[in-house]
mmCIF file of the N, C-alpha and C atoms, coordinates in Angstrom:
data_MODEL
# 
_entry.id   MODEL 
# 
loop_
_atom_site.group_PDB 
_atom_site.id 
_atom_site.type_symbol 
_atom_site.label_atom_id 
_atom_site.label_alt_id 
_atom_site.label_comp_id 
_atom_site.label_asym_id 
_atom_site.label_entity_id 
_atom_site.label_seq_id 
_atom_site.pdbx_PDB_ins_code 
_atom_site.Cartn_x 
_atom_site.Cartn_y 
_atom_site.Cartn_z 
_atom_site.occupancy 
_atom_site.B_iso_or_equiv 
_atom_site.pdbx_formal_charge 
_atom_site.auth_seq_id 
_atom_site.auth_comp_id 
_atom_site.auth_asym_id 
_atom_site.auth_atom_id 
_atom_site.pdbx_PDB_model_num 
ATOM 1   N N  . MET A 1 1  ? 68.202 139.664 107.186 1.00 0.00 ? 1  MET A N  1 
ATOM 2   C CA . MET A 1 1  ? 68.987 140.501 106.296 1.00 0.00 ? 1  MET A CA 1 
ATOM 3   C C  . MET A 1 1  ? 68.481 140.318 104.868 1.00 0.00 ? 1  MET A C  1 
ATOM 4   N N  . GLU A 1 2  ? 68.290 141.400 104.201 1.00 0.00 ? 2  GLU A N  1 
ATOM 5   C CA . GLU A 1 2  ? 67.779 141.375 102.834 1.00 0.00 ? 2  GLU A CA 1 
ATOM 6   C C  . GLU A 1 2  ? 68.944 141.312 101.841 1.00 0.00 ? 2  GLU A C  1 
ATOM 7   N N  . CYS A 1 3  ? 68.774 140.516 100.793 1.00 0.00 ? 3  CYS A N  1 
ATOM 8   C CA . CYS A 1 3  ? 69.799 140.402 99.755  1.00 0.00 ? 3  CYS A CA 1 
ATOM 9   C C  . CYS A 1 3  ? 69.717 141.604 98.814  1.00 0.00 ? 3  CYS A C  1 
ATOM 10  N N  . ASN A 1 4  ? 70.856 142.176 98.514  1.00 0.00 ? 4  ASN A N  1 
ATOM 11  C CA . ASN A 1 4  ? 70.938 143.315 97.594  1.00 0.00 ? 4  ASN A CA 1 
ATOM 12  C C  . ASN A 1 4  ? 71.446 142.848 96.242  1.00 0.00 ? 4  ASN A C  1 
ATOM 13  N N  . LYS A 1 5  ? 70.784 141.866 95.659  1.00 0.00 ? 5  LYS A N  1 
ATOM 14  C CA . LYS A 1 5  ? 71.248 141.250 94.420  1.00 0.00 ? 5  LYS A CA 1 
ATOM 15  C C  . LYS A 1 5  ? 71.466 142.276 93.312  1.00 0.00 ? 5  LYS A C  1 
ATOM 16  N N  . GLY A 1 6  ? 70.560 143.210 93.154  1.00 0.00 ? 6  GLY A N  1 
ATOM 17  C CA . GLY A 1 6  ? 70.698 144.223 92.105  1.00 0.00 ? 6  GLY A CA 1 
ATOM 18  C C  . GLY A 1 6  ? 71.979 145.020 92.252  1.00 0.00 ? 6  GLY A C  1 
ATOM 19  N N  . GLN A 1 7  ? 72.272 145.457 93.469  1.00 0.00 ? 7  GLN A N  1 
ATOM 20  C CA . GLN A 1 7  ? 73.501 146.211 93.738  1.00 0.00 ? 7  GLN A CA 1 
ATOM 21  C C  . GLN A 1 7  ? 74.724 145.307 93.589  1.00 0.00 ? 7  GLN A C  1 
ATOM 22  N N  . ASN A 1 8  ? 74.620 144.069 94.068  1.00 0.00 ? 8  ASN A N  1 
ATOM 23  C CA . ASN A 1 8  ? 75.740 143.126 93.986  1.00 0.00 ? 8  ASN A CA 1 
ATOM 24  C C  . ASN A 1 8  ? 76.114 142.824 92.540  1.00 0.00 ? 8  ASN A C  1 
ATOM 25  N N  . LEU A 1 9  ? 75.126 142.732 91.661  1.00 0.00 ? 9  LEU A N  1 
ATOM 26  C CA . LEU A 1 9  ? 75.394 142.422 90.252  1.00 0.00 ? 9  LEU A CA 1 
ATOM 27  C C  . LEU A 1 9  ? 76.267 143.484 89.584  1.00 0.00 ? 9  LEU A C  1 
ATOM 28  N N  . LYS A 1 10 ? 76.164 144.726 90.052  1.00 0.00 ? 10 LYS A N  1 
ATOM 29  C CA . LYS A 1 10 ? 76.970 145.805 89.479  1.00 0.00 ? 10 LYS A CA 1 
ATOM 30  C C  . LYS A 1 10 ? 78.456 145.597 89.738  1.00 0.00 ? 10 LYS A C  1 
ATOM 31  N N  . ASN A 1 11 ? 78.790 144.888 90.822  1.00 0.00 ? 11 ASN A N  1 
ATOM 32  C CA . ASN A 1 11 ? 80.188 144.699 91.215  1.00 0.00 ? 11 ASN A CA 1 
ATOM 33  C C  . ASN A 1 11 ? 80.667 143.257 91.084  1.00 0.00 ? 11 ASN A C  1 
ATOM 34  N N  . CYS A 1 12 ? 79.836 142.380 90.581  1.00 0.00 ? 12 CYS A N  1 
ATOM 35  C CA . CYS A 1 12 ? 80.173 140.953 90.507  1.00 0.00 ? 12 CYS A CA 1 
ATOM 36  C C  . CYS A 1 12 ? 81.093 140.679 89.317  1.00 0.00 ? 12 CYS A C  1 
ATOM 37  N N  . ASN A 1 13 ? 82.273 140.061 89.556  1.00 0.00 ? 13 ASN A N  1 
ATOM 38  C CA . ASN A 1 13 ? 83.166 139.734 88.435  1.00 0.00 ? 13 ASN A CA 1 
ATOM 39  C C  . ASN A 1 13 ? 83.092 138.262 88.061  1.00 0.00 ? 13 ASN A C  1 
ATOM 40  N N  . CYS A 1 14 ? 82.039 137.604 88.376  1.00 0.00 ? 14 CYS A N  1 
ATOM 41  C CA . CYS A 1 14 ? 81.875 136.203 87.986  1.00 0.00 ? 14 CYS A CA 1 
ATOM 42  C C  . CYS A 1 14 ? 81.909 136.102 86.462  1.00 0.00 ? 14 CYS A C  1 
ATOM 43  N N  . THR A 1 15 ? 82.710 135.175 85.960  1.00 0.00 ? 15 THR A N  1 
ATOM 44  C CA . THR A 1 15 ? 82.846 135.019 84.504  1.00 0.00 ? 15 THR A CA 1 
ATOM 45  C C  . THR A 1 15 ? 82.114 133.790 83.985  1.00 0.00 ? 15 THR A C  1 
ATOM 46  N N  . TYR A 1 16 ? 81.484 133.026 84.878  1.00 0.00 ? 16 TYR A N  1 
ATOM 47  C CA . TYR A 1 16 ? 80.776 131.820 84.461  1.00 0.00 ? 16 TYR A CA 1 
ATOM 48  C C  . TYR A 1 16 ? 79.369 132.199 84.002  1.00 0.00 ? 16 TYR A C  1 
ATOM 49  N N  . PRO A 1 17 ? 79.063 132.040 82.713  1.00 0.00 ? 17 PRO A N  1 
ATOM 50  C CA . PRO A 1 17 ? 77.778 132.507 82.177  1.00 0.00 ? 17 PRO A CA 1 
ATOM 51  C C  . PRO A 1 17 ? 76.545 131.829 82.771  1.00 0.00 ? 17 PRO A C  1 
ATOM 52  N N  . GLY A 1 18 ? 76.630 130.582 83.191  1.00 0.00 ? 18 GLY A N  1 
ATOM 53  C CA . GLY A 1 18 ? 75.467 129.875 83.712  1.00 0.00 ? 18 GLY A CA 1 
ATOM 54  C C  . GLY A 1 18 ? 75.344 129.904 85.222  1.00 0.00 ? 18 GLY A C  1 
ATOM 55  N N  . CYS A 1 19 ? 76.064 130.787 85.869  1.00 0.00 ? 19 CYS A N  1 
ATOM 56  C CA . CYS A 1 19 ? 76.091 130.815 87.338  1.00 0.00 ? 19 CYS A CA 1 
ATOM 57  C C  . CYS A 1 19 ? 74.745 131.265 87.910  1.00 0.00 ? 19 CYS A C  1 
ATOM 58  N N  . ASP A 1 20 ? 74.160 130.431 88.761  1.00 0.00 ? 20 ASP A N  1 
ATOM 59  C CA . ASP A 1 20 ? 72.883 130.788 89.389  1.00 0.00 ? 20 ASP A CA 1 
ATOM 60  C C  . ASP A 1 20 ? 73.089 131.553 90.693  1.00 0.00 ? 20 ASP A C  1 
ATOM 61  N N  . LYS A 1 21 ? 74.347 131.725 91.100  1.00 0.00 ? 21 LYS A N  1 
ATOM 62  C CA . LYS A 1 21 ? 74.654 132.437 92.342  1.00 0.00 ? 21 LYS A CA 1 
ATOM 63  C C  . LYS A 1 21 ? 75.140 133.863 92.083  1.00 0.00 ? 21 LYS A C  1 
ATOM 64  N N  . LYS A 1 22 ? 75.204 134.259 90.831  1.00 0.00 ? 22 LYS A N  1 
ATOM 65  C CA . LYS A 1 22 ? 75.697 135.590 90.462  1.00 0.00 ? 22 LYS A CA 1 
ATOM 66  C C  . LYS A 1 22 ? 74.864 136.665 91.147  1.00 0.00 ? 22 LYS A C  1 
ATOM 67  N N  . GLY A 1 23 ? 75.530 137.507 91.925  1.00 0.00 ? 23 GLY A N  1 
ATOM 68  C CA . GLY A 1 23 ? 74.851 138.580 92.640  1.00 0.00 ? 23 GLY A CA 1 
ATOM 69  C C  . GLY A 1 23 ? 74.334 138.181 94.010  1.00 0.00 ? 23 GLY A C  1 
ATOM 70  N N  . VAL A 1 24 ? 74.372 136.904 94.331  1.00 0.00 ? 24 VAL A N  1 
ATOM 71  C CA . VAL A 1 24 ? 73.929 136.418 95.644  1.00 0.00 ? 24 VAL A CA 1 
ATOM 72  C C  . VAL A 1 24 ? 75.195 135.996 96.398  1.00 0.00 ? 24 VAL A C  1 
ATOM 73  N N  . CYS A 1 25 ? 75.881 136.992 96.939  1.00 0.00 ? 25 CYS A N  1 
ATOM 74  C CA . CYS A 1 25 ? 77.223 136.799 97.492  1.00 0.00 ? 25 CYS A CA 1 
ATOM 75  C C  . CYS A 1 25 ? 77.291 135.739 98.591  1.00 0.00 ? 25 CYS A C  1 
ATOM 76  N N  . CYS A 1 26 ? 76.309 135.694 99.478  1.00 0.00 ? 26 CYS A N  1 
ATOM 77  C CA . CYS A 1 26 ? 76.362 134.723 100.572 1.00 0.00 ? 26 CYS A CA 1 
ATOM 78  C C  . CYS A 1 26 ? 76.361 133.293 100.037 1.00 0.00 ? 26 CYS A C  1 
ATOM 79  N N  . GLU A 1 27 ? 75.556 133.011 99.026  1.00 0.00 ? 27 GLU A N  1 
ATOM 80  C CA . GLU A 1 27 ? 75.526 131.669 98.434  1.00 0.00 ? 27 GLU A CA 1 
ATOM 81  C C  . GLU A 1 27 ? 76.803 131.390 97.654  1.00 0.00 ? 27 GLU A C  1 
ATOM 82  N N  . CYS A 1 28 ? 77.291 132.382 96.935  1.00 0.00 ? 28 CYS A N  1 
ATOM 83  C CA . CYS A 1 28 ? 78.509 132.242 96.140  1.00 0.00 ? 28 CYS A CA 1 
ATOM 84  C C  . CYS A 1 28 ? 79.705 131.938 97.048  1.00 0.00 ? 28 CYS A C  1 
ATOM 85  N N  . LEU A 1 29 ? 79.875 132.729 98.094  1.00 0.00 ? 29 LEU A N  1 
ATOM 86  C CA . LEU A 1 29 ? 80.990 132.514 99.021  1.00 0.00 ? 29 LEU A CA 1 
ATOM 87  C C  . LEU A 1 29 ? 80.895 131.155 99.689  1.00 0.00 ? 29 LEU A C  1 
ATOM 88  N N  . SER A 1 30 ? 79.718 130.795 100.141 1.00 0.00 ? 30 SER A N  1 
ATOM 89  C CA . SER A 1 30 ? 79.522 129.507 100.797 1.00 0.00 ? 30 SER A CA 1 
ATOM 90  C C  . SER A 1 30 ? 79.881 128.357 99.862  1.00 0.00 ? 30 SER A C  1 
ATOM 91  N N  . TYR A 1 31 ? 79.437 128.438 98.627  1.00 0.00 ? 31 TYR A N  1 
ATOM 92  C CA . TYR A 1 31 ? 79.711 127.394 97.638  1.00 0.00 ? 31 TYR A CA 1 
ATOM 93  C C  . TYR A 1 31 ? 81.209 127.275 97.365  1.00 0.00 ? 31 TYR A C  1 
ATOM 94  N N  . HIS A 1 32 ? 81.836 128.380 96.999  1.00 0.00 ? 32 HIS A N  1 
ATOM 95  C CA . HIS A 1 32 ? 83.248 128.334 96.619  1.00 0.00 ? 32 HIS A CA 1 
ATOM 96  C C  . HIS A 1 32 ? 84.160 127.984 97.790  1.00 0.00 ? 32 HIS A C  1 
ATOM 97  N N  . LEU A 1 33 ? 83.921 128.562 98.955  1.00 0.00 ? 33 LEU A N  1 
ATOM 98  C CA . LEU A 1 33 ? 84.763 128.240 100.107 1.00 0.00 ? 33 LEU A CA 1 
ATOM 99  C C  . LEU A 1 33 ? 84.585 126.782 100.513 1.00 0.00 ? 33 LEU A C  1 
ATOM 100 N N  . GLY A 1 34 ? 83.380 126.256 100.358 1.00 0.00 ? 34 GLY A N  1 
ATOM 101 C CA . GLY A 1 34 ? 83.127 124.840 100.636 1.00 0.00 ? 34 GLY A CA 1 
ATOM 102 C C  . GLY A 1 34 ? 83.866 123.910 99.686  1.00 0.00 ? 34 GLY A C  1 
ATOM 103 N N  . MET A 1 35 ? 84.168 124.418 98.484  1.00 0.00 ? 35 MET A N  1 
ATOM 104 C CA . MET A 1 35 ? 84.917 123.641 97.487  1.00 0.00 ? 35 MET A CA 1 
ATOM 105 C C  . MET A 1 35 ? 86.417 123.963 97.547  1.00 0.00 ? 35 MET A C  1 
ATOM 106 N N  . LYS A 1 36 ? 86.815 124.739 98.577  1.00 0.00 ? 36 LYS A N  1 
ATOM 107 C CA . LYS A 1 36 ? 88.205 125.187 98.740  1.00 0.00 ? 36 LYS A CA 1 
ATOM 108 C C  . LYS A 1 36 ? 88.676 125.997 97.531  1.00 0.00 ? 36 LYS A C  1 
ATOM 109 N N  . GLN A 1 37 ? 87.788 126.882 97.054  1.00 0.00 ? 37 GLN A N  1 
ATOM 110 C CA . GLN A 1 37 ? 88.062 127.762 95.920  1.00 0.00 ? 37 GLN A CA 1 
ATOM 111 C C  . GLN A 1 37 ? 87.842 129.211 96.355  1.00 0.00 ? 37 GLN A C  1 
ATOM 112 N N  . LEU A 1 38 ? 88.400 130.118 95.591  1.00 0.00 ? 38 LEU A N  1 
ATOM 113 C CA . LEU A 1 38 ? 88.112 131.535 95.789  1.00 0.00 ? 38 LEU A CA 1 
ATOM 114 C C  . LEU A 1 38 ? 87.157 131.985 94.690  1.00 0.00 ? 38 LEU A C  1 
ATOM 115 N N  . PRO A 1 39 ? 86.109 132.721 95.048  1.00 0.00 ? 39 PRO A N  1 
ATOM 116 C CA . PRO A 1 39 ? 85.184 133.226 94.030  1.00 0.00 ? 39 PRO A CA 1 
ATOM 117 C C  . PRO A 1 39 ? 85.801 134.391 93.265  1.00 0.00 ? 39 PRO A C  1 
ATOM 118 N N  . GLY A 1 40 ? 85.194 134.745 92.148  1.00 0.00 ? 40 GLY A N  1 
ATOM 119 C CA . GLY A 1 40 ? 85.690 135.813 91.286  1.00 0.00 ? 40 GLY A CA 1 
ATOM 120 C C  . GLY A 1 40 ? 85.866 137.147 91.990  1.00 0.00 ? 40 GLY A C  1 
ATOM 121 N N  . CYS A 1 41 ? 85.081 137.412 93.031  1.00 0.00 ? 41 CYS A N  1 
ATOM 122 C CA . CYS A 1 41 ? 85.183 138.705 93.719  1.00 0.00 ? 41 CYS A CA 1 
ATOM 123 C C  . CYS A 1 41 ? 86.505 138.872 94.466  1.00 0.00 ? 41 CYS A C  1 
ATOM 124 N N  . CYS A 1 42 ? 87.263 137.793 94.604  1.00 0.00 ? 42 CYS A N  1 
ATOM 125 C CA . CYS A 1 42 ? 88.564 137.865 95.275  1.00 0.00 ? 42 CYS A CA 1 
ATOM 126 C C  . CYS A 1 42 ? 89.680 138.298 94.328  1.00 0.00 ? 42 CYS A C  1 
ATOM 127 N N  . PHE A 1 43 ? 89.355 138.483 93.067  1.00 0.00 ? 43 PHE A N  1 
ATOM 128 C CA . PHE A 1 43 ? 90.347 138.845 92.059  1.00 0.00 ? 43 PHE A CA 1 
ATOM 129 C C  . PHE A 1 43 ? 89.981 140.184 91.429  1.00 0.00 ? 43 PHE A C  1 
ATOM 130 N N  . PRO A 1 44 ? 90.987 140.968 91.042  1.00 0.00 ? 44 PRO A N  1 
ATOM 131 C CA . PRO A 1 44 ? 90.689 142.263 90.411  1.00 0.00 ? 44 PRO A CA 1 
ATOM 132 C C  . PRO A 1 44 ? 90.030 142.081 89.046  1.00 0.00 ? 44 PRO A C  1 
ATOM 133 N N  . ASP A 1 45 ? 89.362 143.108 88.604  1.00 0.00 ? 45 ASP A N  1 
ATOM 134 C CA . ASP A 1 45 ? 88.671 143.078 87.303  1.00 0.00 ? 45 ASP A CA 1 
ATOM 135 C C  . ASP A 1 45 ? 89.613 142.834 86.162  1.00 0.00 ? 45 ASP A C  1 
# 
């Protein structure tokens, strides 16, 4: 499966400026769920 980072960035509500997972949803979800957190995409704009 190919990552659609460019398309994902258009809809990403991550507010952390230094985030290296921005636009890479699979890594972002894995990281946050592993920390028992919800990523920004789970919240409205």
